[in-house]
Short mmCIF file of the C-alpha atoms (twelve columns), coordinates in Angstrom:
data_MODEL
# 
_entry.id   MODEL 
# 
loop_
_atom_site.group_PDB 
_atom_site.id 
_atom_site.type_symbol 
_atom_site.label_atom_id 
_atom_site.label_alt_id 
_atom_site.label_comp_id 
_atom_site.label_asym_id 
_atom_site.label_seq_id 
_atom_site.Cartn_x 
_atom_site.Cartn_y 
_atom_site.Cartn_z 
_atom_site.pdbx_PDB_model_num 
ATOM 1   C CA . MET A 1   -26.752 12.011 -24.583 1 
ATOM 2   C CA . LYS A 2   -27.620 9.908  -21.612 1 
ATOM 3   C CA . LYS A 3   -30.412 11.198 -19.758 1 
ATOM 4   C CA . VAL A 4   -29.592 12.776 -16.297 1 
ATOM 5   C CA . LYS A 5   -30.712 9.862  -13.519 1 
ATOM 6   C CA . GLN A 6   -32.614 11.554 -10.667 1 
ATOM 7   C CA . MET A 7   -30.261 10.161 -7.596  1 
ATOM 8   C CA . ASP A 8   -32.421 7.720  -5.439  1 
ATOM 9   C CA . ILE A 9   -31.312 7.846  -1.767  1 
ATOM 10  C CA . ILE A 10  -32.146 4.258  0.224   1 
ATOM 11  C CA . LYS A 11  -31.812 4.479  4.034   1 
ATOM 12  C CA . GLY A 12  -28.556 2.139  4.701   1 
ATOM 13  C CA . MET A 13  -27.178 2.225  1.634   1 
ATOM 14  C CA . LYS A 14  -23.314 1.560  1.091   1 
ATOM 15  C CA . VAL A 15  -20.716 4.373  0.042   1 
ATOM 16  C CA . SER A 16  -20.264 2.994  -3.282  1 
ATOM 17  C CA . GLU A 17  -24.043 2.710  -3.682  1 
ATOM 18  C CA . LEU A 18  -24.626 6.124  -3.047  1 
ATOM 19  C CA . VAL A 19  -21.263 7.215  -5.316  1 
ATOM 20  C CA . ASN A 20  -22.578 4.840  -8.071  1 
ATOM 21  C CA . GLU A 21  -25.850 7.362  -7.618  1 
ATOM 22  C CA . MET A 22  -23.930 10.218 -8.266  1 
ATOM 23  C CA . SER A 23  -22.041 8.328  -10.978 1 
ATOM 24  C CA . LEU A 24  -25.429 7.716  -12.839 1 
ATOM 25  C CA . SER A 25  -26.600 10.988 -12.530 1 
ATOM 26  C CA . GLY A 26  -23.779 12.000 -14.846 1 
ATOM 27  C CA . VAL A 27  -23.354 15.693 -14.251 1 
ATOM 28  C CA . MET A 28  -22.075 18.626 -12.136 1 
ATOM 29  C CA . GLY A 29  -20.448 17.998 -9.023  1 
ATOM 30  C CA . ALA A 30  -21.627 14.569 -8.353  1 
ATOM 31  C CA . GLY A 31  -20.853 13.257 -11.881 1 
ATOM 32  C CA . ARG A 32  -17.172 14.447 -11.233 1 
ATOM 33  C CA . ILE A 33  -16.897 12.448 -8.286  1 
ATOM 34  C CA . GLY A 34  -18.445 9.365  -10.065 1 
ATOM 35  C CA . LYS A 35  -16.066 9.699  -13.323 1 
ATOM 36  C CA . ALA A 36  -13.025 10.288 -10.521 1 
ATOM 37  C CA . VAL A 37  -13.956 6.655  -8.806  1 
ATOM 38  C CA . GLU A 38  -14.024 5.267  -12.828 1 
ATOM 39  C CA . ILE A 39  -10.762 6.332  -13.163 1 
ATOM 40  C CA . LEU A 40  -9.198  5.431  -9.914  1 
ATOM 41  C CA . SER A 41  -10.660 1.861  -10.345 1 
ATOM 42  C CA . GLU A 42  -9.067  1.569  -13.718 1 
ATOM 43  C CA . ILE A 43  -5.894  2.671  -11.964 1 
ATOM 44  C CA . LYS A 44  -5.883  0.539  -9.435  1 
ATOM 45  C CA . LYS A 45  -6.126  -2.392 -11.940 1 
ATOM 46  C CA . ASP A 46  -3.618  -1.053 -14.677 1 
ATOM 47  C CA . LYS A 47  -0.692  -3.255 -13.272 1 
ATOM 48  C CA . LYS A 48  1.471   -1.556 -16.322 1 
ATOM 49  C CA . CYS A 49  0.458   2.091  -14.596 1 
ATOM 50  C CA . LYS A 50  2.980   3.857  -11.813 1 
ATOM 51  C CA . LEU A 51  0.573   6.187  -9.902  1 
ATOM 52  C CA . PHE A 52  1.976   9.548  -8.817  1 
ATOM 53  C CA . PHE A 53  0.358   10.525 -5.473  1 
ATOM 54  C CA . GLY A 54  0.312   14.352 -5.052  1 
ATOM 55  C CA . LEU A 55  -1.223  15.969 -1.749  1 
ATOM 56  C CA . ALA A 56  -1.372  19.454 -0.440  1 
ATOM 57  C CA . GLY A 57  -3.407  21.487 2.147   1 
ATOM 58  C CA . ALA A 58  -3.973  20.522 5.810   1 
ATOM 59  C CA . MET A 59  -4.795  16.857 5.330   1 
ATOM 60  C CA . VAL A 60  -3.558  15.520 8.671   1 
ATOM 61  C CA . PRO A 61  -5.160  18.390 10.571  1 
ATOM 62  C CA . GLY A 62  -8.090  17.613 8.160   1 
ATOM 63  C CA . GLY A 63  -8.539  14.113 9.490   1 
ATOM 64  C CA . MET A 64  -7.347  12.704 6.325   1 
ATOM 65  C CA . LYS A 65  -3.989  10.742 7.616   1 
ATOM 66  C CA . ASN A 66  -5.781  7.407  7.608   1 
ATOM 67  C CA . VAL A 67  -7.352  7.689  4.630   1 
ATOM 68  C CA . VAL A 68  -3.774  8.853  2.950   1 
ATOM 69  C CA . ILE A 69  -2.407  5.628  4.748   1 
ATOM 70  C CA . ASP A 70  -4.482  3.370  3.168   1 
ATOM 71  C CA . LEU A 71  -3.911  4.695  -0.308  1 
ATOM 72  C CA . LEU A 72  -0.072  4.417  0.152   1 
ATOM 73  C CA . LYS A 73  -0.729  0.617  1.601   1 
ATOM 74  C CA . GLU A 74  -2.590  -0.137 -1.715  1 
ATOM 75  C CA . ARG A 75  -1.641  1.359  -4.581  1 
ATOM 76  C CA . VAL A 76  0.609   4.446  -4.644  1 
ATOM 77  C CA . ASP A 77  4.283   4.493  -6.391  1 
ATOM 78  C CA . VAL A 78  5.260   7.559  -6.036  1 
ATOM 79  C CA . PHE A 79  4.369   10.372 -3.130  1 
ATOM 80  C CA . VAL A 80  4.991   13.596 -3.280  1 
ATOM 81  C CA . THR A 81  3.526   15.918 -0.438  1 
ATOM 82  C CA . THR A 82  4.275   19.303 1.634   1 
ATOM 83  C CA . GLY A 83  6.236   19.597 4.719   1 
ATOM 84  C CA . ALA A 84  3.588   20.669 6.639   1 
ATOM 85  C CA . ASN A 85  1.405   17.420 6.187   1 
ATOM 86  C CA . LEU A 86  4.459   15.603 7.414   1 
ATOM 87  C CA . THR A 87  5.169   17.638 9.875   1 
ATOM 88  C CA . HIS A 88  1.680   17.004 11.268  1 
ATOM 89  C CA . ASP A 89  2.229   13.239 10.370  1 
ATOM 90  C CA . LEU A 90  5.208   13.249 13.059  1 
ATOM 91  C CA . VAL A 91  2.961   15.164 15.660  1 
ATOM 92  C CA . GLU A 92  0.518   12.551 15.648  1 
ATOM 93  C CA . ALA A 93  3.112   9.574  15.850  1 
ATOM 94  C CA . LEU A 94  4.929   11.359 18.689  1 
ATOM 95  C CA . GLY A 95  1.681   10.663 20.191  1 
ATOM 96  C CA . TYR A 96  -0.253  14.501 20.166  1 
ATOM 97  C CA . SER A 97  -3.182  15.405 18.642  1 
ATOM 98  C CA . HIS A 98  -5.265  17.840 16.749  1 
ATOM 99  C CA . LEU A 99  -8.405  19.116 18.115  1 
ATOM 100 C CA . GLN A 100 -11.778 20.036 17.057  1 
ATOM 101 C CA . GLY A 101 -12.074 23.958 17.680  1 
ATOM 102 C CA . ASP A 102 -14.128 27.051 16.735  1 
ATOM 103 C CA . PRO A 103 -13.096 29.259 13.958  1 
ATOM 104 C CA . GLU A 104 -14.382 31.827 15.487  1 
ATOM 105 C CA . ALA A 105 -12.263 31.543 18.627  1 
ATOM 106 C CA . ASP A 106 -10.361 34.892 19.735  1 
ATOM 107 C CA . ASP A 107 -7.040  34.343 18.219  1 
ATOM 108 C CA . LYS A 108 -5.508  36.248 20.792  1 
ATOM 109 C CA . GLU A 109 -6.360  34.433 23.422  1 
ATOM 110 C CA . LEU A 110 -5.806  31.532 21.455  1 
ATOM 111 C CA . HIS A 111 -2.196  32.615 21.231  1 
ATOM 112 C CA . LYS A 112 -2.087  32.923 25.045  1 
ATOM 113 C CA . LYS A 113 -2.947  29.801 25.475  1 
ATOM 114 C CA . LYS A 114 -0.205  28.578 23.069  1 
ATOM 115 C CA . ILE A 115 -2.947  26.948 20.804  1 
ATOM 116 C CA . ASP A 116 -2.325  27.062 16.900  1 
ATOM 117 C CA . ARG A 117 -5.554  27.602 14.763  1 
ATOM 118 C CA . ILE A 118 -5.403  25.771 11.471  1 
ATOM 119 C CA . TYR A 119 -9.485  27.011 10.738  1 
ATOM 120 C CA . ASP A 120 -11.040 25.106 12.943  1 
ATOM 121 C CA . SER A 121 -8.572  22.227 13.632  1 
ATOM 122 C CA . PHE A 122 -6.436  23.317 16.699  1 
ATOM 123 C CA . MET A 123 -3.039  21.995 17.784  1 
ATOM 124 C CA . PRO A 124 -1.555  22.876 21.512  1 
ATOM 125 C CA . ASN A 125 2.034   24.545 20.360  1 
ATOM 126 C CA . GLU A 126 3.876   22.096 22.955  1 
ATOM 127 C CA . VAL A 127 3.842   19.930 20.118  1 
ATOM 128 C CA . TYR A 128 7.333   21.667 18.803  1 
ATOM 129 C CA . GLU A 129 8.724   20.284 22.228  1 
ATOM 130 C CA . GLY A 130 8.142   17.090 21.018  1 
ATOM 131 C CA . LEU A 131 9.399   17.510 17.832  1 
ATOM 132 C CA . GLU A 132 12.535  18.969 19.208  1 
ATOM 133 C CA . ASP A 133 13.167  16.019 21.589  1 
ATOM 134 C CA . PHE A 134 12.663  13.948 18.958  1 
ATOM 135 C CA . PHE A 135 15.166  15.523 16.612  1 
ATOM 136 C CA . MET A 136 17.715  15.808 18.946  1 
ATOM 137 C CA . LYS A 137 17.195  11.824 19.786  1 
ATOM 138 C CA . ILE A 138 17.654  10.779 16.307  1 
ATOM 139 C CA . PHE A 139 20.227  13.613 14.426  1 
ATOM 140 C CA . ASP A 140 23.427  11.966 15.383  1 
ATOM 141 C CA . SER A 141 22.382  8.479  13.922  1 
ATOM 142 C CA . LEU A 142 21.427  10.392 10.624  1 
ATOM 143 C CA . PRO A 143 23.878  10.047 7.408   1 
ATOM 144 C CA . LYS A 144 25.378  13.480 7.028   1 
ATOM 145 C CA . GLU A 145 24.778  13.560 3.475   1 
ATOM 146 C CA . MET A 146 21.058  12.490 1.724   1 
ATOM 147 C CA . ASN A 147 18.827  13.599 -0.745  1 
ATOM 148 C CA . ILE A 148 15.316  14.695 0.785   1 
ATOM 149 C CA . ARG A 149 14.004  11.172 0.056   1 
ATOM 150 C CA . GLU A 150 16.887  9.273  1.689   1 
ATOM 151 C CA . PHE A 151 15.946  11.979 5.158   1 
ATOM 152 C CA . LEU A 152 12.514  11.190 4.626   1 
ATOM 153 C CA . TRP A 153 12.887  7.510  4.918   1 
ATOM 154 C CA . GLU A 154 15.364  7.676  7.661   1 
ATOM 155 C CA . LEU A 155 12.849  9.835  9.662   1 
ATOM 156 C CA . GLY A 156 10.160  7.193  9.134   1 
ATOM 157 C CA . LYS A 157 12.533  4.391  10.451  1 
ATOM 158 C CA . HIS A 158 12.643  6.246  13.571  1 
ATOM 159 C CA . VAL A 159 8.908   6.425  14.100  1 
ATOM 160 C CA . LYS A 160 7.887   3.672  16.169  1 
ATOM 161 C CA . SER A 161 4.260   4.249  15.423  1 
ATOM 162 C CA . LYS A 162 2.816   2.286  12.927  1 
ATOM 163 C CA . ASN A 163 -0.092  4.764  11.917  1 
ATOM 164 C CA . SER A 164 2.206   7.185  10.230  1 
ATOM 165 C CA . ILE A 165 2.498   8.226  6.912   1 
ATOM 166 C CA . LEU A 166 6.261   8.484  6.979   1 
ATOM 167 C CA . ARG A 167 6.322   4.800  8.541   1 
ATOM 168 C CA . ILE A 168 4.610   3.452  5.853   1 
ATOM 169 C CA . CYS A 169 6.701   4.999  3.334   1 
ATOM 170 C CA . TYR A 170 9.725   3.699  4.707   1 
ATOM 171 C CA . GLU A 171 8.233   0.406  5.292   1 
ATOM 172 C CA . LYS A 172 6.705   -0.217 2.106   1 
ATOM 173 C CA . LYS A 173 10.106  1.778  0.178   1 
ATOM 174 C CA . ILE A 174 7.423   4.280  -1.186  1 
ATOM 175 C CA . PRO A 175 9.624   6.990  -2.745  1 
ATOM 176 C CA . ILE A 176 8.564   10.341 -1.016  1 
ATOM 177 C CA . PHE A 177 9.387   13.634 -2.177  1 
ATOM 178 C CA . CYS A 178 8.633   16.880 -0.615  1 
ATOM 179 C CA . PRO A 179 10.779  19.537 -2.561  1 
ATOM 180 C CA . ALA A 180 9.552   22.497 -0.122  1 
ATOM 181 C CA . ILE A 181 10.806  20.399 3.665   1 
ATOM 182 C CA . ALA A 182 12.444  23.570 4.733   1 
ATOM 183 C CA . ASP A 183 9.158   25.397 4.608   1 
ATOM 184 C CA . SER A 184 7.806   23.314 7.574   1 
ATOM 185 C CA . GLY A 185 8.278   22.774 11.077  1 
ATOM 186 C CA . ILE A 186 10.573  19.842 10.265  1 
ATOM 187 C CA . GLY A 187 12.601  22.227 8.047   1 
ATOM 188 C CA . LEU A 188 12.796  24.404 11.438  1 
ATOM 189 C CA . MET A 189 14.056  21.461 13.460  1 
ATOM 190 C CA . ILE A 190 16.841  20.804 10.926  1 
ATOM 191 C CA . TRP A 191 17.908  24.563 11.338  1 
ATOM 192 C CA . GLY A 192 17.509  23.999 14.768  1 
ATOM 193 C CA . ARG A 193 20.069  21.677 15.085  1 
ATOM 194 C CA . LEU A 194 22.294  23.104 12.365  1 
ATOM 195 C CA . ALA A 195 22.127  26.499 14.556  1 
ATOM 196 C CA . ALA A 196 23.494  24.413 17.396  1 
ATOM 197 C CA . GLY A 197 26.356  23.402 15.457  1 
ATOM 198 C CA . LYS A 198 25.790  20.066 14.169  1 
ATOM 199 C CA . LYS A 199 26.293  19.070 10.561  1 
ATOM 200 C CA . ILE A 200 23.933  17.604 7.594   1 
ATOM 201 C CA . ARG A 201 23.459  18.106 4.196   1 
ATOM 202 C CA . ILE A 202 20.551  17.428 2.243   1 
ATOM 203 C CA . ASP A 203 20.361  17.684 -1.806  1 
ATOM 204 C CA . ALA A 204 17.143  18.709 -3.332  1 
ATOM 205 C CA . PHE A 205 18.329  18.410 -6.770  1 
ATOM 206 C CA . ASP A 206 19.070  14.672 -6.563  1 
ATOM 207 C CA . ASP A 207 15.429  13.807 -5.867  1 
ATOM 208 C CA . LEU A 208 14.592  15.799 -9.166  1 
ATOM 209 C CA . LYS A 209 16.829  13.446 -10.948 1 
ATOM 210 C CA . GLU A 210 15.240  10.269 -9.350  1 
ATOM 211 C CA . ILE A 211 11.219  11.231 -9.810  1 
ATOM 212 C CA . ILE A 212 12.536  12.147 -13.412 1 
ATOM 213 C CA . LYS A 213 13.802  8.985  -14.117 1 
ATOM 214 C CA . ILE A 214 11.068  6.835  -12.435 1 
ATOM 215 C CA . ALA A 215 8.506   8.947  -14.789 1 
ATOM 216 C CA . TRP A 216 10.896  8.153  -17.956 1 
ATOM 217 C CA . ASP A 217 10.933  4.489  -17.117 1 
ATOM 218 C CA . SER A 218 7.624   3.873  -16.580 1 
ATOM 219 C CA . GLU A 219 5.759   2.233  -19.490 1 
ATOM 220 C CA . LYS A 220 2.569   4.370  -18.338 1 
ATOM 221 C CA . ASN A 221 1.746   6.886  -15.756 1 
ATOM 222 C CA . ALA A 222 -1.134  8.066  -13.561 1 
ATOM 223 C CA . ILE A 223 -1.317  11.220 -11.647 1 
ATOM 224 C CA . PHE A 224 -3.998  11.912 -8.450  1 
ATOM 225 C CA . TYR A 225 -3.728  15.150 -7.034  1 
ATOM 226 C CA . VAL A 226 -5.435  16.340 -3.813  1 
ATOM 227 C CA . GLY A 227 -4.780  20.286 -3.952  1 
ATOM 228 C CA . GLY A 228 -1.760  21.677 -5.784  1 
ATOM 229 C CA . GLY A 229 0.953   23.858 -5.328  1 
ATOM 230 C CA . VAL A 230 4.584   22.438 -5.181  1 
ATOM 231 C CA . PRO A 231 3.305   18.948 -5.000  1 
ATOM 232 C CA . LYS A 232 1.315   18.880 -8.052  1 
ATOM 233 C CA . ASN A 233 3.726   20.956 -10.316 1 
ATOM 234 C CA . TYR A 234 6.849   18.825 -9.132  1 
ATOM 235 C CA . ILE A 235 4.966   15.745 -10.715 1 
ATOM 236 C CA . GLN A 236 3.605   17.753 -13.373 1 
ATOM 237 C CA . GLN A 237 7.502   18.305 -14.266 1 
ATOM 238 C CA . ALA A 238 8.388   15.330 -14.058 1 
ATOM 239 C CA . MET A 239 5.867   13.813 -16.784 1 
ATOM 240 C CA . GLN A 240 7.386   16.112 -18.982 1 
ATOM 241 C CA . PHE A 241 9.692   13.390 -18.968 1 
ATOM 242 C CA . SER A 242 7.380   10.606 -19.901 1 
ATOM 243 C CA . LYS A 243 4.555   9.851  -22.565 1 
ATOM 244 C CA . GLY A 244 2.690   12.365 -20.052 1 
ATOM 245 C CA . ALA A 245 0.384   10.751 -17.817 1 
ATOM 246 C CA . PHE A 246 -2.560  8.541  -19.399 1 
ATOM 247 C CA . TYR A 247 -4.837  8.992  -16.248 1 
ATOM 248 C CA . GLY A 248 -4.923  11.982 -13.856 1 
ATOM 249 C CA . ILE A 249 -7.582  12.914 -10.950 1 
ATOM 250 C CA . GLN A 250 -7.526  16.632 -9.438  1 
ATOM 251 C CA . LEU A 251 -9.278  17.436 -6.042  1 
ATOM 252 C CA . THR A 252 -9.369  21.554 -5.600  1 
ATOM 253 C CA . THR A 253 -11.209 24.069 -4.712  1 
ATOM 254 C CA . ASP A 254 -9.053  26.803 -6.771  1 
ATOM 255 C CA . ARG A 255 -10.216 28.606 -9.883  1 
ATOM 256 C CA . PRO A 256 -8.120  28.572 -13.274 1 
ATOM 257 C CA . GLU A 257 -9.140  32.103 -14.376 1 
ATOM 258 C CA . TYR A 258 -5.979  33.376 -12.325 1 
ATOM 259 C CA . GLY A 259 -3.141  31.364 -13.768 1 
ATOM 260 C CA . GLY A 260 -2.101  29.417 -10.650 1 
ATOM 261 C CA . SER A 261 -1.299  25.632 -11.008 1 
ATOM 262 C CA . SER A 262 -3.690  24.829 -7.917  1 
ATOM 263 C CA . GLY A 263 -6.623  25.697 -10.255 1 
ATOM 264 C CA . ALA A 264 -5.457  24.830 -13.576 1 
ATOM 265 C CA . PRO A 265 -7.470  22.096 -15.239 1 
ATOM 266 C CA . LEU A 266 -5.728  19.048 -15.761 1 
ATOM 267 C CA . LYS A 267 -6.295  18.836 -19.538 1 
ATOM 268 C CA . GLU A 268 -4.194  22.487 -19.609 1 
ATOM 269 C CA . GLY A 269 -1.301  19.766 -19.158 1 
ATOM 270 C CA . ILE A 270 -1.661  18.749 -22.909 1 
ATOM 271 C CA . SER A 271 -0.240  21.617 -24.393 1 
ATOM 272 C CA . TRP A 272 3.036   21.479 -21.849 1 
ATOM 273 C CA . GLY A 273 3.707   17.781 -22.694 1 
ATOM 274 C CA . LYS A 274 2.135   16.737 -18.935 1 
ATOM 275 C CA . MET A 275 -0.581  14.976 -19.669 1 
ATOM 276 C CA . ASN A 276 -1.144  12.370 -22.557 1 
ATOM 277 C CA . GLU A 277 -3.485  13.842 -25.370 1 
ATOM 278 C CA . LYS A 278 -5.382  10.449 -25.093 1 
ATOM 279 C CA . GLY A 279 -5.743  10.323 -21.660 1 
ATOM 280 C CA . ARG A 280 -8.502  10.051 -18.981 1 
ATOM 281 C CA . TYR A 281 -8.970  12.959 -16.666 1 
ATOM 282 C CA . ILE A 282 -11.158 14.910 -14.267 1 
ATOM 283 C CA . ASP A 283 -11.282 17.801 -12.235 1 
ATOM 284 C CA . VAL A 284 -13.358 17.435 -9.049  1 
ATOM 285 C CA . TYR A 285 -14.040 20.846 -7.769  1 
ATOM 286 C CA . CYS A 286 -14.714 20.208 -3.856  1 
ATOM 287 C CA . ASP A 287 -13.355 20.116 -0.299  1 
ATOM 288 C CA . ALA A 288 -10.752 17.162 -0.591  1 
ATOM 289 C CA . THR A 289 -11.871 16.235 3.379   1 
ATOM 290 C CA . ILE A 290 -15.242 15.430 1.421   1 
ATOM 291 C CA . SER A 291 -14.220 14.237 -1.766  1 
ATOM 292 C CA . LEU A 292 -11.292 12.078 -1.130  1 
ATOM 293 C CA . PRO A 293 -13.038 9.512  1.643   1 
ATOM 294 C CA . LEU A 294 -15.860 9.186  -0.873  1 
ATOM 295 C CA . ILE A 295 -13.886 8.525  -3.746  1 
ATOM 296 C CA . TRP A 296 -11.559 5.870  -2.101  1 
ATOM 297 C CA . ALA A 297 -14.625 4.476  -0.280  1 
ATOM 298 C CA . ALA A 298 -16.177 3.653  -3.661  1 
ATOM 299 C CA . VAL A 299 -13.010 2.520  -5.241  1 
ATOM 300 C CA . LYS A 300 -12.290 0.010  -2.124  1 
# 
């Protein structure tokens, strides 16, 4: 066994140097951050490996949009996320901003002022008017039959801002899946068009066929989860149709004892055939708005 190295913090040190000290400590949360950096560095170099990136949680309201875009540009092969993150991405692409607020603010007063609260990240409710205008302008130009991935690429094509998750996925042709798209502001916008008598058919099951084929055809797969929920499970079930993921990183604040997918340790997936028993995995128990930028900055 190696000794636990006591970390040295030096004035002006780089993020990579700080994370290296965390890695050398080798234990607890710091050690797990270090192991995540090692695994992601291996994934980045392994050209035979496809990286499936699952993103849940309030990451765009939490200021993580540019970190996610950077990851998408440099390494991600398959992206699965929530309708909420894509809605918030579209909100910013349309020129609105999320605002720093107080988690102790009076929610009744916020409601009167038409401000929506995501803990201490605030958003003006007027964004939904902007979303509605956007969908009214583009709806008639959309194909009338698509799967969700095709629909999201269509949205990305109509987003003018280059600083957008949707736009980057469209430009780089990264398969982007959002199984629960109806559970979001974007879903409400589509419902609004349907309620107005417009027609569109979006096939969710076709996406499942597509992501499973990608996993099946890939020589080697890796997974990187920020949070859990639907994005994690959607990727995990695709891994069952492969040799199981050979690399895995999970950033979570959830606990495993309650049986939920979001808290399940990655090695649990070995029993399902979702993770390869010879693979390298690490679970990092930390707020993703802390761990994700640390890990990615160290890998870059």
